[in-house]
TORMARZA-131557 format. One line per field, with one value per atom (N, C-alpha, C): residue in three letters; atom name; y, z, x. Coordinates in Angstrom, 1 decimal. Layout:
<nodes>
r (ALA|...)
a (CA|...)
y (Y|...)
z (Z|...)
x (X|...)
</nodes>
This chain:
<nodes>
r (MET|MET|MET|SER|SER|SER|LYS|LYS|LYS|ASN|ASN|ASN|LEU|LEU|LEU|LEU|LEU|LEU|PRO|PRO|PRO|LEU|LEU|LEU|PHE|PHE|PHE|ALA|ALA|ALA|SER|SER|SER|LEU|LEU|LEU|THR|THR|THR|HIS|HIS|HIS|GLY|GLY|GLY|VAL|VAL|VAL|TYR|TYR|TYR|VAL|VAL|VAL|VAL|VAL|VAL|GLY|GLY|GLY|VAL|VAL|VAL|SER|SER|SER|ALA|ALA|ALA|GLY|GLY|GLY|GLY|GLY|GLY|ARG|ARG|ARG|ASN|ASN|ASN|ASN|ASN|ASN|ALA|ALA|ALA|PHE|PHE|PHE|THR|THR|THR|ALA|ALA|ALA|ALA|ALA|ALA|TRP|TRP|TRP|VAL|VAL|VAL|MET|MET|MET|GLN|GLN|GLN|SER|SER|SER|SER|SER|SER|PHE|PHE|PHE|ASP|ASP|ASP|PRO|PRO|PRO|PRO|PRO|PRO|MET|MET|MET|LEU|LEU|LEU|ALA|ALA|ALA|LEU|LEU|LEU|SER|SER|SER|ILE|ILE|ILE|ASN|ASN|ASN|PRO|PRO|PRO|ALA|ALA|ALA|HIS|HIS|HIS|SER|SER|SER|SER|SER|SER|TYR|TYR|TYR|GLY|GLY|GLY|LEU|LEU|LEU|LEU|LEU|LEU|LYS|LYS|LYS|ALA|ALA|ALA|GLY|GLY|GLY|GLY|GLY|GLY|CYS|CYS|CYS|PHE|PHE|PHE|THR|THR|THR|VAL|VAL|VAL|SER|SER|SER|VAL|VAL|VAL|LEU|LEU|LEU|GLY|GLY|GLY|LYS|LYS|LYS|GLY|GLY|GLY|GLN|GLN|GLN|LYS|LYS|LYS|GLU|GLU|GLU|LEU|LEU|LEU|ALA|ALA|ALA|LEU|LEU|LEU|LEU|LEU|LEU|LEU|LEU|LEU|GLN|GLN|GLN|ARG|ARG|ARG|PHE|PHE|PHE|HIS|HIS|HIS|LEU|LEU|LEU)
a (N|CA|C|N|CA|C|N|CA|C|N|CA|C|N|CA|C|N|CA|C|N|CA|C|N|CA|C|N|CA|C|N|CA|C|N|CA|C|N|CA|C|N|CA|C|N|CA|C|N|CA|C|N|CA|C|N|CA|C|N|CA|C|N|CA|C|N|CA|C|N|CA|C|N|CA|C|N|CA|C|N|CA|C|N|CA|C|N|CA|C|N|CA|C|N|CA|C|N|CA|C|N|CA|C|N|CA|C|N|CA|C|N|CA|C|N|CA|C|N|CA|C|N|CA|C|N|CA|C|N|CA|C|N|CA|C|N|CA|C|N|CA|C|N|CA|C|N|CA|C|N|CA|C|N|CA|C|N|CA|C|N|CA|C|N|CA|C|N|CA|C|N|CA|C|N|CA|C|N|CA|C|N|CA|C|N|CA|C|N|CA|C|N|CA|C|N|CA|C|N|CA|C|N|CA|C|N|CA|C|N|CA|C|N|CA|C|N|CA|C|N|CA|C|N|CA|C|N|CA|C|N|CA|C|N|CA|C|N|CA|C|N|CA|C|N|CA|C|N|CA|C|N|CA|C|N|CA|C|N|CA|C|N|CA|C|N|CA|C|N|CA|C|N|CA|C|N|CA|C|N|CA|C|N|CA|C|N|CA|C|N|CA|C|N|CA|C|N|CA|C)
y (-8.6|-8.6|-10.0|-10.7|-11.9|-11.6|-12.6|-12.7|-12.4|-13.2|-13.3|-12.2|-11.1|-9.8|-8.7|-9.1|-8.2|-7.6|-8.8|-8.7|-7.8|-7.9|-7.0|-5.8|-5.5|-4.1|-3.5|-4.0|-3.7|-3.4|-4.0|-3.4|-2.4|-2.0|-0.7|0.5|1.2|2.2|3.4|4.4|5.5|4.9|5.2|4.7|4.7|4.0|3.8|2.6|2.4|1.2|1.2|0.3|-0.1|-0.6|0.0|-0.5|-0.9|-1.9|-2.5|-2.6|-2.5|-2.5|-3.4|-3.8|-4.7|-4.7|-4.8|-4.9|-5.1|-5.9|-6.5|-7.0|-7.8|-8.1|-7.0|-5.8|-4.8|-4.8|-4.6|-4.4|-3.1|-2.5|-1.2|-1.3|-0.4|-0.5|1.0|1.6|2.8|3.2|4.0|4.1|5.3|4.7|5.6|5.9|7.1|7.2|7.6|7.1|7.0|6.1|5.3|4.1|4.1|4.0|4.0|2.9|2.4|1.4|2.4|1.8|2.8|2.0|0.7|0.0|-1.7|-1.8|-3.1|-4.3|-4.0|-5.1|-4.2|-4.7|-5.5|-4.6|-5.6|-5.1|-4.3|-3.1|-2.0|-0.9|-0.7|0.4|1.4|2.5|3.8|4.1|4.9|5.5|6.5|7.2|8.5|8.4|8.5|8.3|9.5|10.2|11.3|10.6|11.4|10.6|10.9|11.6|11.5|10.8|9.6|8.9|7.7|7.1|5.9|4.6|4.6|3.6|3.9|4.8|5.3|4.5|4.4|3.7|2.3|1.8|0.0|0.0|1.0|0.7|0.9|1.7|2.0|0.8|0.2|-1.0|-2.3|-2.5|-3.6|-3.5|-2.9|-2.4|-3.1|-3.2|-3.9|-3.2|-3.3|-3.1|-3.9|-4.0|-4.7|-3.9|-4.0|-3.0|-3.9|-3.3|-4.1|-2.9|-3.6|-2.5|-2.8|-1.7|-1.6|-1.8|-2.4|-2.4|-1.2|-0.9|-0.1|-0.2|-1.4|-1.3|-1.7|-1.1|-1.3|0.5|1.0|2.3|2.9|1.9|1.9|1.4|0.3|0.0|0.9|1.6|2.7|3.9|4.3|5.1|4.5|3.5|2.7|3.0|2.8|2.5|4.4|5.2|6.4|7.2|6.4|6.9|6.6|5.2|4.7|4.7|5.2|5.2|3.6|2.9|1.4|1.1)
z (-10.8|-9.6|-9.2|-8.5|-8.1|-6.6|-6.2|-4.7|-3.9|-3.8|-3.1|-2.7|-3.5|-3.3|-2.6|-2.5|-1.9|-0.5|0.1|1.6|1.6|0.8|0.9|0.5|-0.7|-0.7|0.3|0.8|1.9|3.4|3.1|4.6|4.2|3.5|3.3|3.9|5.0|5.8|5.9|6.6|6.8|7.7|7.6|8.5|7.9|8.4|8.1|7.4|6.2|5.3|5.3|5.2|4.8|3.2|2.5|0.9|0.7|0.1|-0.2|-1.6|-2.1|-3.5|-3.8|-4.8|-4.9|-6.5|-6.8|-8.1|-8.1|-8.9|-9.3|-7.8|-7.2|-5.6|-4.6|-4.7|-4.0|-3.0|-2.0|-1.4|-0.6|-0.6|0.5|0.7|1.8|2.0|2.6|2.6|2.9|3.7|4.4|5.0|4.1|4.2|3.2|4.1|4.1|5.0|3.9|2.4|1.6|0.7|0.6|-0.6|-1.1|-2.4|-2.8|-3.6|-3.9|-4.8|-6.3|-7.5|-8.6|-9.5|-9.3|-10.2|-9.6|-10.0|-9.5|-10.6|-11.8|-12.9|-13.8|-13.9|-13.0|-11.4|-10.3|-9.3|-9.3|-8.8|-9.1|-7.8|-7.3|-6.1|-6.7|-5.9|-6.3|-5.1|-5.3|-4.1|-4.9|-3.9|-4.4|-3.7|-4.4|-3.9|-4.6|-3.5|-4.0|-5.1|-6.1|-7.0|-6.5|-5.5|-4.9|-3.7|-3.2|-2.5|-2.6|-2.2|-2.4|-3.1|-2.7|-3.1|-4.5|-5.2|-6.5|-7.6|-7.8|-8.7|-8.6|-7.3|-7.3|-7.7|-7.4|-7.8|-9.5|-10.1|-11.4|-12.1|-11.7|-12.3|-11.9|-10.7|-10.2|-11.0|-11.2|-11.7|-10.8|-9.6|-8.7|-7.3|-6.6|-4.9|-4.2|-2.7|-1.7|-0.8|-0.3|0.8|1.9|3.1|4.4|5.1|5.5|6.7|8.1|8.5|10.1|11.1|12.0|13.1|14.1|15.0|15.8|16.9|17.3|18.0|17.2|16.5|15.3|15.0|15.7|15.7|15.7|16.7|17.0|15.4|14.5|13.5|12.2|12.2|11.2|11.5|12.7|13.4|12.9|13.1|12.6|11.2|10.6|9.2|8.8|9.3|9.0|9.3|10.4|10.9|10.0|9.5|9.0|7.3|6.9|5.7|4.8|5.6|4.9|3.9)
x (-16.4|-15.3|-15.5|-14.5|-14.4|-15.3|-16.1|-16.7|-15.8|-15.0|-13.8|-12.9|-13.2|-12.4|-13.2|-14.6|-15.5|-15.1|-15.0|-14.7|-13.1|-12.4|-11.1|-11.4|-12.0|-12.2|-13.2|-14.2|-14.9|-13.9|-13.0|-12.1|-11.3|-11.2|-10.6|-11.3|-10.6|-11.1|-10.1|-10.7|-9.6|-8.7|-7.4|-6.5|-5.3|-4.4|-2.8|-2.6|-1.9|-1.9|-0.4|0.4|1.5|1.7|2.2|2.5|3.8|3.8|4.9|5.1|6.6|7.1|8.3|8.6|9.7|10.0|11.4|12.0|13.1|13.7|15.2|15.7|15.0|15.5|15.6|15.0|14.9|13.6|13.5|11.8|12.1|11.0|10.6|9.4|9.0|7.6|7.4|6.0|5.9|4.5|4.2|2.9|2.3|0.9|0.3|-1.2|-1.8|-3.1|-4.4|-3.9|-5.1|-5.0|-5.8|-5.9|-7.5|-7.6|-9.2|-9.3|-10.4|-10.8|-11.1|-10.7|-10.7|-11.6|-11.5|-12.2|-12.8|-14.1|-14.6|-14.3|-14.2|-14.0|-12.9|-11.8|-11.0|-11.0|-10.6|-10.5|-9.1|-9.0|-8.0|-8.0|-6.9|-6.6|-5.8|-6.3|-5.1|-4.8|-3.6|-2.8|-2.0|-1.5|-0.4|1.1|1.7|3.5|4.2|4.9|5.8|7.0|7.2|8.2|9.3|9.7|11.1|11.3|10.3|10.1|11.1|12.0|12.6|12.0|10.7|10.0|9.3|9.3|8.5|9.3|10.5|11.2|11.0|11.0|10.7|9.1|8.3|7.0|6.9|7.4|7.4|8.0|9.4|10.2|9.1|8.6|7.9|6.6|6.0|4.6|3.8|3.7|2.6|2.9|1.8|2.2|1.2|1.7|0.9|0.4|-0.7|-1.5|-1.7|-0.9|-1.5|-2.1|-3.6|-4.3|-3.7|-3.2|-2.9|-3.9|-4.0|-5.0|-4.3|-5.7|-5.4|-4.4|-3.9|-2.6|-1.3|-1.4|-0.3|0.5|0.2|0.6|2.4|2.9|4.0|5.0|4.5|5.1|4.8|3.6|3.7|4.6|4.8|6.1|7.7|7.4|8.9|8.9|8.2|8.4|8.3|7.7|7.9|9.2|9.8|10.9|12.4|12.3|13.3|13.2|12.0|11.8|11.8|11.4|11.5|10.6)
</nodes>
């Protein structure tokens, strides 16, 4: 694994994450409470998503996702994402 990715994987904590997905010009994001490292080489993350969620189709079609780690002061952002299912 690239040494540049070690700090990124080390920053994965128990908390709230925003997972972004995109496909065909459509974007969406959802909150997740669980993300884990599944491989060092190649660097890979695993997460769980409900197939009925609007982001599921975008994730399948786009084949990739982003993960943003929310800080302690960003609770309102997580609640907003949950409320509007962005």
